[in-house]
N, C-alpha and C positions, 0 to 999 in steps of 0.2 A: 503492502499497500502507499501511497506518495505522501511523504511529509509537507507540512504545509496546509493554507488555503488551496494551493490551487495548480495543477501540475499544466502547461501550454503543448498541445499536440499538433503538428499541421494532420489540416482536414485531410489530406490523401493517405496521410499513415492511419488514421479514425474512420476510412471508407466514408466517408459521407457522401451519400447523393451530390451533385452538382447543382441540381434546383433546390436543396437544403439549405436554408443559408446562404445562399452563395457569396455574399459580400466579405463570408468570416471566415481569415484567414487560416484561424485555428478553430480547436474545442478549448474547455477549459474540461480538467479530470479532478471530480473534489478528491482533496485530498485528506490526508488522516484528521490534521486539527480542525478541517472544517467540518469534516464526518463527526467528529467526536462533538462539538456543539452543537450539532442538532442531534443527538443524539444515538449516533450509530455508537458499533462496538465491532471487531472482528468476531464473525459467529454470530451476532441478531439473529432472530429470526425474523421474518416477516410481519408487518403489521397487520393486522387483520384488517378485513374488509378489503383487499387488495384479492383478486381473481384473474388466474392464468387465463387469456382469450382464446392464444393457440402458441404454439411453441415461439418463444422470445418476445411476447406480449404480454403485459399483465395490466390490468384494470383497476379505479377504483374508483364507486362515485361518492360525492362529497357528503351530498344532502340531496334535500329538497329543492337546491337551487339548479337543478340541471348539469352539473356542470363534473365534467368523468376526469380525470388524472390517469395517464398513460406513459407506461415505460415500454421500451423498445430495444431490444438487444440488437447492436448492430455487427455487422461482419469483424471489427475490430474489439469484440467481445466487452464493447464499452455498452453501458442502459444511459441513451437519451431520455431526456423527463420532459413530458408535455404534458396539456390540458387541452381540453374542448368542450364547450359547450352541446347537449345531448340537441337541442334544437337549432342548431346553427348550420344546417345545411344549406348550401344554393346550387343553381345548373348551370353548369359550363356552355357555354356556345356550342360546343359539340354536343350536345344535349348530355353528358354526363353528368350524375350529383358527385360534389364535391364538401368538402367542410373544412370550416376555418380551425387550423389547429395551430396552437402555442406553445412553443419553447421556452423555456426554461435557461436563460440568456446573463452574460456577464459580462462586460465590456465587448458588447456584439457578437458574443461566438456564445455554440450553444455548451451548457454544461452537461456533461455525464459523470458517470459513476462508474466503477471498477466491480461495481455486484449491484443486483437487483436490490437487493436487503438495504444496503446502503442509498441510492436510490432512491427508493420509495419515503426513507426518514426527509430525506432531501426535499422530494416533493410535498411533504406535508407541511413541513420549516414554512416551505415558502408557496401554500396556498392558503388565503387567498390573495396573500402578497408578500412578496418578501420579509423576511424579517433579521433585524441585526443578530450577529455580525456578517450575516449572505447579503453582499451586494449584487443583488440580481433585480430579473425584472421578465416579464411571461412576453414571447417577441411574435408576431405573426411569422408559421413560415408556411410557403406554397406546398401543399401535398400533390405531388401527380396522380397518385392510383388511390384515392381514397375508398372507390366503391368497389376495387377488386382487391381491395383489404380488408372491406368491413363486409365482401361476402367471405371472405376466410378468418375473420371473426366468427359471424355469424354460424359458419360449417363446423368452428372447432369449439362452438357451446353446446349446438347440437350432438358433437362427437363425445362431449362431458369433458371437454379441456377447463373445468370450471374450475376448481381450487387448488 
C-alpha cells in the first residue's frame, strides 16, 4: 500500500479509457494515510449495503435520494469511485440511452483505490460531499457504453451476483 495521501500514476499505466476524463494526465491513487483517515484499515471487510453487480462492479444505494455509489475495477487492478442518480438517464442523438456518471476526482484526476474495500470507505466518506481532509469533488465523466454496461449489470442481478 502507498504511503501518504496520494500516489500519482500516468493514465496509460492506469489503463483508463481515452474518453474517461480525457484531460486528466494521471490518476490519484489513495495512499495509506488517506485511507486510514477515512476509516479503512488493511484487511477491513466491505461496509454493509454494497452489492456486487457483475464481476468487477459494486454498487451501494445511498438512501431515498436515488443516488447510487459505484466502484469499478479497471484493467490495472485499481478501483475507480463513481456515483450516479438512478433517474438521470438521457437519450443520445443516435437513440442509445445514457447516464450521467460522476467520478471522485482530486485536482482534475480520478481517484482510485488499491482494493474495493478501501474504495468503499473512501466513497462513503466523500458522499454527498467530500469531507476534510480529503480534497476532492465529483466531476461528470462521459460514459459511452452505459446501455451495454447496464444490461450486463441487470444480467448479473438475474444470475444472482448480488452479494
